Every structure is written in structure tokens, then in C-alpha cells.
C-alpha positions as CSV (number, residue, x, y, z in Angstrom):
1,M,35.8,-16.9,-0.7
2,P,36.6,-17.3,3.3
3,T,37.1,-21.2,5.1
4,P,34.8,-22.3,6.8
5,S,35.9,-22.9,10.3
6,K,35.6,-26.4,12.0
7,T,33.8,-24.9,14.5
8,D,30.8,-23.7,12.5
9,P,28.7,-26.6,11.7
10,P,27.8,-27.9,14.9
11,A,27.5,-24.0,15.2
12,R,25.6,-23.6,12.8
13,R,23.2,-26.5,14.1
14,F,23.1,-24.5,17.2
15,S,22.0,-21.6,15.8
16,L,19.6,-23.3,14.1
17,G,18.1,-25.3,16.5
18,L,17.8,-21.5,18.7
19,G,16.0,-20.7,15.5
20,H,13.4,-23.3,15.6
21,L,12.8,-22.4,19.4
22,I,12.8,-18.5,18.6
23,F,9.7,-19.3,16.2
24,L,8.2,-21.6,18.3
25,L,7.7,-18.9,21.5
26,I,6.6,-15.9,19.2
27,F,3.9,-18.1,17.5
28,V,2.7,-19.0,21.0
29,L,2.2,-15.8,21.9
30,R,0.7,-14.3,18.5
31,L,-1.4,-17.8,19.0
32,W,-2.6,-17.0,22.8
33,S,-3.4,-13.3,21.6
34,L,-5.6,-15.1,18.7
35,V,-7.2,-17.2,20.8
36,R,-7.8,-14.1,23.5
37,L,-9.6,-11.9,20.3
38,T,-12.1,-14.7,19.3
39,H,-13.7,-14.4,23.0
40,S,-13.8,-10.4,21.9
41,S,-16.1,-8.7,20.1
42,L,-13.3,-7.5,17.8
43,L,-12.9,-10.7,15.4
44,V,-15.2,-9.9,13.5
45,P,-15.0,-6.0,11.7
46,S,-17.3,-3.6,11.6
47,R,-15.6,-1.2,10.4
48,G,-12.4,0.5,8.6
49,D,-10.0,-1.0,6.7
50,M,-10.4,-4.5,8.3
51,H,-13.9,-4.3,7.4
52,F,-13.3,-3.3,3.7
53,Y,-11.4,-6.4,2.9
54,N,-13.8,-8.6,4.8
55,D,-16.4,-7.7,2.9
56,W,-15.0,-7.5,-0.1
57,A,-14.0,-11.1,0.3
58,K,-17.3,-12.3,1.1
59,Q,-18.2,-10.4,-2.7
60,I,-15.9,-12.1,-4.1
61,L,-17.0,-15.1,-2.4
62,H,-20.3,-14.7,-3.5
63,G,-19.6,-14.7,-7.0
64,Q,-18.5,-10.9,-7.5
65,F,-15.0,-12.0,-9.3
66,V,-14.6,-9.4,-11.4
67,Q,-15.5,-5.5,-10.9
68,Q,-17.0,-3.8,-13.9
69,L,-14.2,-1.3,-13.2
70,A,-10.4,-1.2,-12.6
71,F,-9.4,-2.2,-9.2
72,Y,-10.1,0.8,-6.5
73,G,-8.3,-0.6,-4.0
74,L,-5.3,-3.6,-3.9
75,P,-7.2,-7.1,-4.3
76,G,-4.8,-9.4,-2.9
77,Y,-5.9,-9.8,0.4
78,A,-9.5,-9.7,-0.2
79,Y,-8.7,-12.6,-3.0
80,L,-6.6,-14.3,-0.2
81,L,-9.2,-14.1,2.6
82,A,-12.1,-15.1,0.0
83,I,-9.7,-18.6,-0.8
84,L,-9.6,-19.1,2.7
85,Y,-13.2,-18.4,3.5
86,K,-13.8,-20.7,0.5
87,L,-12.0,-23.8,2.0
88,F,-12.3,-22.8,5.8
89,G,-15.5,-21.2,6.2
90,E,-16.2,-17.8,6.9
91,N,-13.9,-17.6,10.0
92,P,-11.2,-14.5,10.4
93,F,-9.2,-16.9,13.0
94,V,-7.6,-19.0,9.8
95,P,-5.9,-16.4,8.4
96,G,-4.9,-14.6,12.1
97,L,-3.4,-18.3,12.2
98,L,-1.3,-17.8,9.1
99,Q,-0.5,-14.3,9.7
100,A,0.5,-15.7,13.3
101,S,3.0,-18.0,11.3
102,L,4.4,-15.3,9.3
103,D,4.7,-13.2,12.3
104,A,7.2,-15.5,13.9
105,G,8.4,-15.9,11.1
106,S,9.9,-12.4,10.7
107,G,11.1,-13.3,14.4
108,V,13.0,-15.7,12.9
109,L,14.6,-13.5,10.0
110,I,15.5,-10.7,12.0
111,Y,17.6,-13.4,14.1
112,Q,19.3,-15.0,11.2
113,I,20.0,-11.4,9.6
114,C,21.7,-10.8,13.4
115,C,23.5,-13.8,12.7
116,T,25.0,-13.4,9.5
117,I,25.9,-9.5,9.3
118,F,27.4,-10.0,13.1
119,A,29.8,-13.2,12.4
120,P,33.6,-12.8,12.4
121,P,34.9,-13.0,9.1
122,G,35.1,-17.0,8.0
123,S,32.2,-17.7,10.1
124,T,28.3,-18.4,9.8
125,S,28.0,-17.3,13.4
126,S,29.5,-16.6,16.7
127,P,28.1,-16.9,20.6
128,N,27.9,-12.5,20.1
129,A,26.1,-12.2,17.1
130,R,23.4,-15.4,18.6
131,I,22.4,-13.2,21.9
132,V,22.2,-10.0,19.2
133,G,19.7,-11.9,17.3
134,A,17.9,-13.0,20.3
135,L,16.9,-9.8,22.0
136,A,16.2,-8.4,18.8
137,A,14.1,-11.6,18.0
138,A,12.6,-11.2,21.4
139,G,11.4,-7.5,21.2
140,W,9.7,-8.3,18.1
141,A,8.1,-10.8,20.2
142,L,7.2,-8.1,22.9
143,F,6.9,-5.1,19.9
144,V,2.8,-4.1,20.8
145,P,2.0,-3.2,16.9
146,A,3.4,-6.1,15.3
147,Q,1.5,-7.9,18.0
148,A,-1.9,-6.8,17.2
149,Y,-1.2,-6.3,13.1
150,S,-0.4,-10.2,13.2
151,I,-4.1,-10.9,14.2
152,V,-6.2,-9.1,12.6
153,L,-7.8,-8.5,9.3
154,M,-4.9,-6.6,7.4
155,P,-2.0,-7.7,5.4
156,T,0.5,-6.4,7.5
157,A,2.2,-9.3,8.8
158,W,2.3,-10.8,5.2
159,F,4.1,-8.1,4.1
160,V,6.9,-7.4,6.8
161,F,7.7,-11.0,6.1
162,V,7.6,-10.8,2.5
163,F,10.6,-7.7,3.0
164,W,12.6,-9.0,5.4
165,F,12.8,-12.5,3.7
166,V,13.7,-11.0,0.8
167,A,16.6,-8.7,1.6
168,W,18.1,-11.7,4.6
169,R,18.1,-14.0,1.1
170,F,20.8,-12.0,-0.3
171,I,22.1,-10.8,2.5
172,Q,22.4,-14.5,4.1
173,K,24.3,-15.3,0.8
174,G,27.0,-12.3,0.6
175,T,27.0,-12.3,-3.5
176,A,24.3,-11.1,-5.9
177,P,21.0,-13.7,-6.5
178,G,21.6,-16.1,-8.9
179,A,18.9,-16.3,-12.1
180,R,15.9,-18.5,-10.7
181,E,16.6,-16.5,-7.3
182,C,16.1,-13.2,-8.8
183,L,12.7,-14.8,-10.6
184,F,11.4,-15.8,-7.7
185,L,12.0,-13.0,-5.2
186,A,10.9,-10.7,-7.8
187,L,7.7,-13.3,-8.3
188,L,7.1,-12.8,-4.6
189,V,7.2,-9.4,-4.2
190,G,5.3,-8.6,-7.3
191,L,2.5,-10.9,-5.8
192,T,3.2,-8.9,-2.4
193,A,2.6,-5.6,-3.6
194,T,-0.9,-6.8,-4.9
195,A,-1.8,-7.1,-1.6
196,V,0.6,-4.1,-0.2
197,A,2.2,-2.5,-3.1
198,T,5.0,-0.2,-0.6
199,V,6.6,-4.0,-0.8
200,M,8.4,-3.1,-4.1
201,A,10.6,-0.6,-2.3
202,I,12.8,-3.6,-1.4
203,I,13.5,-3.8,-5.5
204,P,16.3,-1.4,-5.3
205,L,18.0,-3.0,-3.2
206,M,18.1,-6.2,-4.8
207,L,18.9,-4.2,-8.0
208,L,22.0,-2.9,-5.7
209,A,23.1,-6.1,-5.3
210,L,22.7,-7.2,-8.4
211,F,25.3,-5.0,-9.6
212,F,28.1,-4.5,-6.1
213,R,28.1,-7.6,-5.3
214,R,29.4,-11.2,-7.2
215,S,27.5,-13.7,-8.5
216,S,28.4,-17.3,-8.3
217,D,25.6,-18.1,-11.6
218,S,27.6,-17.7,-14.8
219,R,24.3,-15.9,-16.2
220,N,25.4,-12.3,-16.7
221,L,23.9,-9.3,-15.3
222,M,21.4,-7.8,-18.2
223,T,19.5,-11.5,-17.9
224,R,19.1,-11.6,-14.2
225,L,17.8,-8.0,-14.6
226,G,15.7,-9.5,-17.4
227,L,14.7,-11.9,-14.9
228,V,13.7,-9.7,-12.6
229,M,11.3,-7.6,-14.6
230,V,10.1,-11.0,-15.6
231,G,9.1,-11.9,-12.1
232,L,7.4,-8.7,-11.1
233,V,5.2,-8.7,-14.5
234,L,3.9,-12.0,-13.4
235,G,3.3,-11.2,-9.7
236,T,1.6,-8.6,-10.6
237,S,-0.4,-9.6,-13.5
238,P,-3.5,-10.4,-11.3
239,C,-4.4,-6.7,-10.8
240,W,-2.9,-5.7,-14.5
241,I,-4.5,-8.6,-16.5
242,H,-8.4,-7.6,-15.2
243,N,-7.7,-3.6,-15.2
244,Y,-6.7,-3.7,-18.8
245,F,-8.3,-6.6,-20.0
246,I,-11.3,-7.7,-18.4
247,A,-12.4,-4.4,-17.2
248,K,-10.7,-2.4,-20.0
249,D,-9.5,0.4,-17.5
250,P,-5.5,1.1,-17.9
251,V,-4.2,0.8,-14.0
252,I,-1.5,-1.5,-13.4
253,L,-2.5,-2.1,-9.8
254,S,-4.8,-0.3,-8.0
255,A,-6.4,3.2,-9.1
256,H,-7.0,4.4,-5.5
257,S,-2.9,5.3,-5.5
258,G,-4.3,8.9,-6.7
259,I,-6.1,10.0,-4.0
260,N,-3.7,8.3,-1.6
261,F,-1.3,10.5,-3.4
262,W,-3.5,13.7,-2.6
263,I,-4.5,13.0,1.3
264,G,-0.5,13.1,1.6
265,N,0.6,15.4,-0.1
266,N,-2.2,18.5,0.1
267,P,-2.6,21.9,1.7
268,E,-4.1,20.3,4.7
269,A,-1.8,17.2,4.5
270,N,0.0,16.8,8.4
271,G,1.7,13.8,7.5
272,Y,-0.6,11.4,9.1
273,P,-3.9,10.4,6.9
274,Q,-5.6,13.4,7.6
275,F,-8.5,13.6,5.1
276,P,-9.4,16.9,3.4
277,P,-12.6,18.2,3.6
278,G,-14.9,16.1,1.6
279,L,-14.0,13.0,2.7
280,R,-14.8,11.0,5.1
281,A,-13.6,9.0,7.5
282,G,-13.1,5.2,7.0
283,Q,-11.7,3.2,3.8
284,A,-14.8,2.4,2.0
285,A,-16.6,5.6,2.2
286,M,-12.9,7.8,1.4
287,L,-12.8,6.4,-1.8
288,Q,-16.9,6.6,-2.3
289,D,-16.3,10.4,-1.4
290,S,-13.1,10.4,-4.2
291,I,-14.9,9.0,-6.9
292,D,-18.1,11.1,-6.7
293,Q,-15.6,14.5,-6.3
294,A,-13.5,13.5,-9.5
295,E,-16.8,12.5,-11.3
296,A,-18.7,16.3,-9.8
297,A,-15.6,18.0,-11.2
298,A,-15.5,15.9,-14.8
299,G,-19.0,16.4,-14.3
300,R,-19.5,13.1,-15.8
301,P,-18.9,9.1,-14.9
302,L,-15.2,8.3,-14.9
303,K,-13.0,5.4,-15.4
304,H,-11.2,4.7,-12.2
305,A,-8.3,5.6,-13.9
306,E,-9.2,9.0,-14.5
307,V,-10.6,9.1,-11.0
308,S,-6.2,9.0,-10.3
309,R,-5.6,10.8,-12.5
310,Y,-7.9,13.4,-11.5
311,W,-6.3,13.0,-7.5
312,S,-2.4,12.6,-9.2
313,D,-3.0,15.8,-11.5
314,K,-4.1,17.6,-8.2
315,T,-1.1,17.2,-6.2
316,K,1.6,17.8,-8.5
317,R,-0.1,20.8,-9.0
318,Y,-0.3,21.5,-5.3
319,I,3.7,20.2,-5.2
320,T,4.6,22.5,-7.7
321,T,2.6,25.8,-6.8
322,E,4.0,25.6,-3.2
323,L,7.2,23.5,-3.4
324,R,8.5,25.4,0.2
325,D,5.3,24.1,2.1
326,W,5.5,20.4,0.5
327,L,9.1,20.4,1.6
328,K,8.4,21.3,5.0
329,L,5.6,18.9,5.0
330,V,8.3,15.9,4.0
331,A,10.9,17.2,6.7
332,R,7.4,16.6,9.2
333,K,6.5,12.9,7.3
334,L,10.4,12.6,8.6
335,R,9.8,13.9,11.9
336,N,6.2,12.0,11.9
337,F,8.4,8.2,10.9
338,W,10.6,8.8,14.0
339,S,8.6,10.0,16.4
340,A,7.5,7.9,19.8
341,F,3.8,8.9,18.7
342,Q,1.8,6.3,18.0
343,Y,-0.4,7.0,14.7
344,D,-2.8,3.9,14.2
345,D,-5.7,5.1,11.9
346,L,-7.2,2.4,13.1
347,S,-7.1,2.3,16.9
348,V,-6.0,-1.5,16.7
349,I,-2.7,-1.1,18.7
350,T,-5.0,0.6,21.5
351,V,-8.3,-0.9,21.2
352,L,-6.7,-4.6,21.8
353,R,-4.5,-3.3,24.5
354,E,-7.2,-2.2,26.3
355,Q,-9.3,-5.0,26.1
356,N,-6.1,-7.0,27.2
357,V,-6.2,-8.9,23.8
358,I,-2.6,-8.3,23.5
359,F,0.4,-8.2,26.0
360,P,1.8,-4.9,27.3
361,G,5.4,-4.7,25.6
362,V,7.5,-2.3,23.6
363,Y,6.5,0.6,21.3
364,F,7.9,2.2,18.1
365,G,9.6,5.1,19.5
366,A,11.7,3.0,22.0
367,I,13.0,0.8,19.7
368,A,13.9,4.2,17.0
369,A,15.2,5.8,19.6
370,L,17.8,2.3,20.8
371,A,18.8,2.3,17.0
372,I,20.3,5.3,15.9
373,P,23.2,4.8,18.4
374,G,23.1,1.2,16.8
375,I,23.5,2.5,13.0
376,L,26.4,4.8,14.3
377,F,28.1,1.5,16.1
378,A,27.4,-1.0,13.6
379,W,28.6,0.8,10.3
380,P,32.3,0.6,11.1
381,K,32.2,-2.3,12.6
382,A,29.8,-4.6,10.4
383,P,29.5,-4.0,7.1
384,G,26.6,-5.6,5.9
385,A,24.6,-3.8,8.1
386,R,24.5,-1.3,5.6
387,W,22.1,-3.6,3.7
388,I,19.7,-3.3,6.9
389,L,19.5,0.4,6.9
390,A,19.7,0.4,3.2
391,A,16.6,-1.5,3.6
392,V,15.4,0.8,6.3
393,L,15.5,4.1,4.1
394,L,14.0,2.8,1.8
395,S,11.3,1.3,3.2
396,V,11.0,5.6,4.6
397,F,11.5,7.4,1.6
398,A,8.7,4.8,-0.1
399,L,6.2,6.5,2.7
400,L,7.1,9.7,1.8
401,A,4.9,9.9,-1.7
402,V,2.2,9.2,1.3
403,F,2.1,9.6,4.6
404,I,3.5,7.8,7.6
405,T,1.2,5.3,10.2
406,E,1.7,2.7,12.2
407,R,1.1,-0.2,10.2
408,Y,3.0,1.3,7.6
409,R,5.8,2.0,9.2
410,L,5.7,-1.3,10.8
411,V,8.2,-2.7,8.0
412,A,11.4,-0.9,9.8
413,A,10.9,-1.9,12.8
414,P,12.4,-5.6,12.0
415,G,15.8,-3.9,10.2
416,L,16.1,-1.1,14.1
417,L,15.4,-3.8,16.1
418,V,18.3,-5.6,14.8
419,F,20.6,-1.9,15.4
420,A,19.1,-1.1,18.7
421,A,19.8,-5.0,19.6
422,F,23.6,-4.2,18.4
423,G,23.6,-0.9,20.3
424,L,23.1,-2.6,23.1
425,S,25.4,-5.0,23.3
426,I,28.2,-3.0,22.7
427,F,27.1,-0.9,24.9
428,W,27.6,-3.7,27.5
429,Q,31.1,-4.9,26.1
430,K,32.6,-1.7,27.3
431,L,30.8,-1.0,30.2
432,N,32.4,-4.6,30.9
433,A,35.7,-4.3,29.5
434,G,36.2,-0.8,31.5
435,E,36.0,1.1,28.4
436,L,34.2,4.4,29.8
437,G,35.0,6.4,26.2
438,P,33.1,3.9,24.1
439,A,30.3,3.4,26.7
440,S,30.3,7.0,27.5
441,A,29.7,8.3,23.6
442,Y,27.0,5.6,23.1
443,L,25.2,7.3,26.0
444,A,25.3,10.6,24.5
445,I,24.2,9.9,21.4
446,L,21.0,7.7,22.8
447,V,20.2,10.9,25.2
448,A,20.4,13.0,21.7
449,S,17.9,9.7,19.8
450,T,15.8,10.0,22.6
451,M,15.2,13.6,22.7
452,L,14.6,13.6,18.7
453,V,12.5,10.9,19.0
454,A,10.3,11.4,22.2
455,W,9.9,15.1,20.7
456,P,6.3,15.9,22.0
457,Q,3.6,16.1,19.1
458,R,1.1,19.4,20.2
459,N,-1.6,18.8,17.6
460,P,-4.6,18.3,20.0
461,S,-6.7,16.3,16.9
462,L,-3.9,13.8,16.6
463,W,-4.0,13.0,20.0
464,A,-8.0,12.3,19.9
465,L,-7.9,10.1,17.4
466,D,-7.9,6.4,19.2
467,A,-10.3,8.2,21.3
468,Y,-12.4,8.4,18.6
469,N,-12.0,5.2,17.2
470,A,-12.5,3.5,20.3
471,G,-16.0,5.7,20.8
472,W,-16.9,4.6,17.5
473,Q,-15.9,0.7,18.2
474,A,-17.5,1.0,21.3
475,L,-21.1,2.5,19.7
476,E,-21.4,-0.2,17.3
477,S,-20.4,-3.1,19.3
478,N,-24.0,-0.8,21.3
479,N,-21.0,-0.4,24.6
480,L,-23.2,3.0,25.1
481,P,-20.9,3.9,28.5
482,L,-18.2,3.2,27.2
483,A,-18.8,5.3,24.1
484,E,-19.7,8.3,26.1
485,K,-16.8,7.9,27.9
486,K,-14.3,7.9,24.6
487,L,-15.9,10.6,22.1
488,A,-16.0,12.6,25.3
489,V,-12.4,12.9,25.7
490,A,-12.3,13.2,21.7
491,H,-14.4,15.9,22.2
492,A,-12.1,17.7,24.6
493,Y,-9.3,17.5,22.4
494,V,-11.6,18.8,19.5
495,P,-14.2,20.2,20.4
496,E,-15.2,21.4,16.8
497,N,-14.6,18.7,15.0
498,A,-17.4,17.5,12.4
499,E,-16.8,14.0,12.8
500,T,-16.7,13.9,16.8
501,L,-19.9,15.8,17.0
502,F,-21.6,13.5,13.9
503,A,-20.1,10.5,16.3
504,L,-21.8,12.4,19.8
505,G,-24.9,12.5,18.0
506,N,-25.2,9.3,16.6
507,L,-24.5,8.0,20.5
508,R,-27.7,10.5,21.2
509,L,-29.8,8.5,19.0
510,A,-28.7,4.8,20.0
511,Q,-29.2,6.5,23.7
512,K,-32.8,7.7,22.3
513,N,-32.3,10.9,22.9
514,P,-33.4,12.8,19.2
515,E,-33.1,16.5,20.6
516,Q,-29.7,16.5,21.6
517,A,-29.1,14.0,18.5
518,A,-30.4,17.2,15.9
519,A,-28.4,19.7,18.2
520,F,-25.1,17.8,17.5
521,Y,-26.4,17.1,13.6
522,R,-27.0,20.9,13.2
523,S,-23.0,21.7,15.1
524,V,-21.4,19.0,12.3
525,L,-23.1,21.7,9.4
526,K,-22.1,24.5,11.2
527,I,-18.2,23.2,10.5
528,D,-19.0,20.8,7.2
529,G,-21.9,22.1,5.6
530,Q,-21.5,19.6,3.2
531,H,-21.9,16.7,5.5
532,K,-24.3,13.7,4.0
533,G,-24.7,11.6,7.5
534,A,-25.9,14.9,9.1
535,F,-28.0,15.6,6.8
536,N,-29.6,12.0,6.6
537,N,-29.8,11.9,10.0
538,L,-32.0,14.7,10.5
539,G,-34.1,13.8,7.9
540,V,-34.3,10.1,9.9
541,I,-35.1,12.3,13.1
542,A,-38.1,14.5,11.2
543,L,-39.0,11.5,10.2
544,D,-39.4,9.6,13.3
545,A,-41.5,12.8,14.2
546,N,-43.6,12.5,11.3
547,Q,-42.5,16.2,9.5
548,F,-42.5,14.8,6.6
549,N,-42.1,17.5,4.3
550,E,-38.5,18.4,7.0
551,A,-37.6,15.3,6.2
552,E,-38.0,15.6,2.7
553,N,-36.1,19.1,2.3
554,W,-32.9,17.2,4.4
555,F,-32.4,13.7,2.2
556,R,-33.3,16.4,-1.0
557,R,-29.7,17.9,0.8
558,A,-28.4,15.2,1.2
559,E,-29.1,14.0,-2.2
560,D,-27.5,17.0,-3.7
561,V,-24.7,15.9,-2.2
562,D,-24.4,12.6,-2.9
563,P,-26.5,12.1,-6.0
564,R,-25.5,8.3,-6.8
565,N,-26.2,7.3,-2.4
566,P,-28.9,4.8,-2.8
567,K,-29.5,5.1,1.3
568,T,-30.4,8.7,0.5
569,H,-33.0,7.3,-2.7
570,F,-34.5,5.3,-0.3
571,L,-34.9,7.1,3.1
572,L,-36.5,10.1,0.5
573,A,-38.6,7.8,-1.2
574,R,-39.9,7.3,2.3
575,A,-40.8,10.3,3.1
576,L,-42.2,11.1,-0.1
577,F,-44.4,7.9,0.2
578,A,-45.9,9.5,4.3
579,K,-46.7,12.3,2.1
580,N,-48.2,10.3,-0.5
581,D,-46.3,11.4,-3.1
582,R,-46.8,8.1,-5.0
583,D,-45.6,8.4,-8.3
584,A,-42.6,10.8,-6.8
585,A,-41.6,8.0,-4.4
586,Q,-41.7,5.3,-6.8
587,K,-39.2,7.2,-8.6
588,E,-36.7,7.3,-6.0
589,I,-37.4,3.8,-4.9
590,N,-36.0,2.8,-8.3
591,V,-33.0,4.1,-8.0
592,A,-31.9,3.1,-4.7
593,I,-32.6,-0.3,-6.6
594,Q,-30.4,0.3,-9.9
595,L,-28.1,1.5,-7.6
596,K,-28.5,-1.2,-5.0
597,P,-30.4,-4.0,-6.1
598,D,-29.8,-6.5,-3.7
599,Q,-30.7,-4.6,-0.7
600,P,-34.3,-6.6,0.9
601,E,-35.5,-3.5,2.4
602,F,-35.7,-1.2,-1.2
603,T,-37.6,-4.2,-2.8
604,A,-40.1,-4.1,0.6
605,L,-40.5,0.1,-0.2
606,K,-41.1,-1.0,-4.2
607,E,-44.2,-3.2,-3.3
608,Q,-45.7,-1.5,-1.0
609,I,-45.5,1.5,-2.8
610,E,-47.2,-0.5,-5.8
611,R,-49.9,-2.0,-4.2
612,V,-51.1,1.5,-3.5
613,P,-54.0,2.8,-6.0
614,Q,-53.4,5.8,-8.3
């Protein structure tokens, strides 16, 4: 072991003090954004994954602790929200405050990693390493996706912090984790995996450290490997205990992994989460559609494990029969990962920037372009940086099985910032020293990496996503002028997109223009003949116009597509009751109540029907 320098203790104290300052500055920035969020209409989510988690947490809070079948969606974050809501009230501010702290902690980890891997041998830090660390941490503070996802109801900040905390622990020590630390780190990863399963990508790095680094722990390798397994089993136990022993549905974490596998690997896939025909956008709607399709194919109700197996088998058949196309798809995902194009499937980043909730700053493309020359320069100069590169690559490989989104690739950003800051520092040093050869090489690599990262996306549907999501957000908050503007942009990009046309139909309904709304819904059905939302809304328009036979026809068609939708049965009961077909109406409302017994409107209609004498 190298002998520490006499100057190390004060240098270490200075480094720690700077780490505290970095934490404070990033936390203040995130807190400022969080306060701005509380004064906007975006604090309480109305749709998307954030609404999915918020709604699930409230169900848990109100007594639905377990489910009849295996979890169909990772439950860890929803249960965490439920605990926080129980302690502090149903307010998204407290989860946002915790996530702001964790995100500031991620900035400190970036700084500490730089101080460790770029310090001279025998030293715990150096002025140059601290400069690189401070620069990388500043990049994280201004990284726009991190700003956005640290304050909204998503588990991303927890995932990023745990991933890099685990990496930092054995990078900092320079030795393999000891027995107790193996158990603790694996337990932490397993528990985080109940909210974000891709955190498991850090486990191979821990195993590499066990095999290739010396350990100060006297216990043998097999003991530590065993403790890693024990920690993972214990950490993930809330999921598999519920699924195997309470729900009697054999799934380790969540059964939605099968449908995610299919969305990422199917003939229509483009490397992003583009939903295949028959699956609606939105977490809750997509999950329900995936269950309905699997059950329709099987001709019977299925356990969630069977639903997952259905989609996994379908994906494997596609991969084996269309291997060449699938390999091209994998290459496209790699390109998507490094692309400057921002595919934020929730459009959180764009909406928060447009409403000035978060600050302007740097985006993934700039960091990726700067990181590539930094990687090439760091490889021979800083052997410890190879562990950071391994962590980044593991996070990439974890996504190749599914798809690329801004929140999924965010976990790689801390590692890329380390390389970006190091590359910039090397360039500056060489330039100051008059070493034009290395400086020119850096610039040449940077130009090439910029061209790679900035290669344009030409699919117009990808460019329409932010406008579409922003339009939906504006429509649901009743900002009809903004909804008109955003949806018009989305429609200009993809004039034949069923979901955009459906959103425009809903906008016309909100504007009290049922004729134009109906025209949009009919256009939807020309593209997607099984769009149950269009069927239902055409039925509502007909019902409001007292065209009861036509309304029944539309609701019947919606029922054929989704026979387990309680809203459709309720609307059909209304149409039948308006036609004085009391018996048929009573049958339909009974089905609606059976599917969703806690809906007051359903009960009120049932009582109204029963008051009419036969």
C-alpha cells in the first residue's frame, strides 16, 4: 500500500469542505426549482407515469396494501410515496425535497470520484483532481434532465444516487468490498430494484471488483459472493414474497417486464418506446391493454406471470425469426443512446423548461460529445477511470434489452461528466504548455464525436412527441389556447397519427364543437379501427344529441374491443336506459359496478334504473 503524503490530511479536509459546498449549492438550485414547481399546475400529475405512481400510492394509503395478482409495475416507489404521504400528507413536495437531497448527493459523488481516480499515486486528492471534480459537479448541477427528474414524482434520482454510490464505494477504497459491505451494498441495490430494476446493472461491476481487486477482508471470495446473493434476495423480497406467497403468481419483481421487452423489440420498434398497434400511450392504459391482448389471445383470464410470458415469448420469436432486423434495431438503440436528440417520453423536461420551473443548462448531447475524447485520454492516464467506463457501459447494455429514453440514460450522465471534465482539463493543460499535438488530437476527436452525437433524427413522429405531450398537458389543465398551439405542431409533424387526431378531437369537445370532434374521431378510426377511445367519444356525442341507437352502436363496438372497461359498460347502460330498455341497462350497469364497485356515478345510475317500475 502506498504511504500517504504528509500533505494529505489538510488536502483531504479541503476536499471534504468543497464537497459540502457542492452539496449545498446543488441542493439550493434543486430546492428553488421545487418551489417554482409548487406554484405551477404541474406539481400534482394528471397523466403519465407520475400520475401512475401517485395514484398507486394513494390506493396503498387507503388500504390496498396487496394485490390479487403479481405486481404489474415495480412497486417500490409507490410504497415509498405512500409512507411519505402517511407521515406528511398527500403532498408531492416532501418526496421532491428528498429527491433534491439525493440529487445533490449525486453531485458530491461525482466530485469525490474525480478526486479519487485523478489523484496522483499515493495521494487521496490533488488540486487538479479537485478542479476536474468541481467542473464535473457543476455540469451535474446544470444538467437539465437531472434538474427535471429530481423534483417530479419519479424514482430516477433514487436510482442514479444508489447506482453511483455503489460504484464510488469500491472505486474510493481501491480494494474489493469486504463481507459486511458486500451485504449492505447488495441489499441497497436489491431494495432499489423494487423501484427501478436496471439498477441491477451495477452488480457485475461489484463482482468484477471481488474477483480482480485485493481485499482487506480475511473471509474468502465465496463467502462474499454468497453475501451479495443474500443481500439481493433480501432487498428484492418485498416483491417476490408478495408475488409468490400472497398473490400465488410466480414473478420475482414485476410482471410488466414482458411487455417492456416487446415494446423494445418488435417489428415496429425504433429504439425508443414506440407503442405497437393496440397499445395506448400512458403507463396505466398500456399495462391494461397488454393484459387484455394477452387474455384475448389465450381466450381466458391470465395470471400476470402468464401475461409476461406471453409477451416475452412473442419477443423471442421475433428475435429468432428476424435476427438481422433485430441486430439493426440494437445498433439503432446504441445510436439513440449517444444521440443529442432528446426523447423524453413524458416530456417532463420540455414542459418544465417552458414554464421556467427549471433553469437553462446543458443537455445530454453536449456531455456525450465531450465525454468521448475524455474517455480516450483518461484510459492510459487514469486506470481508475476504467471502472467508471465499465459502469457507463453496463448502464448502456441494460437498456439495449428494452429501449432508450432520457430518464433511462440519465444514469450514465455522472460517469460521462467525469470524462468530459477530465478531457477539458487535459486540453487546457496541453494548450497552456504549448503541446499543440495532443491539443489538436483532442479537438479532432471532439469534432468527430460531435458529428456522431449530433447526427440528426429524421423521423417526424419523434419530433412530434414533445408537442403532443405538452398539448395533452395543456388540455387537461384546461389551457385550451396552448393545447391548440401544441397539438397543431404535433399534427403538422404527423398528420396521420391516431393519438394526435384523438387529442384534437378531445380539444374540439372541450371547445364545445362536437361536429369537428366527431370528424377527428372518425379519422382516428380510419387509421386505427380498434380505437376504443374514439368509439366511446363518438357514443358520448351521439348520446348528448339524443341519438340513442347510434350511441348504443358505438358503445357496443367499444365493448367488443375492451369488454372489461367499466366506463364503457356505464355509458352503454346510459344509452340503453335512455332507450327505455331497462333490463339491458340494468345488466350493463351491474357489470360496470362489478368491475369498479367504488364509482359513485355507477351506483347513482343503478339506483335511478331500479326506481323505474317494470
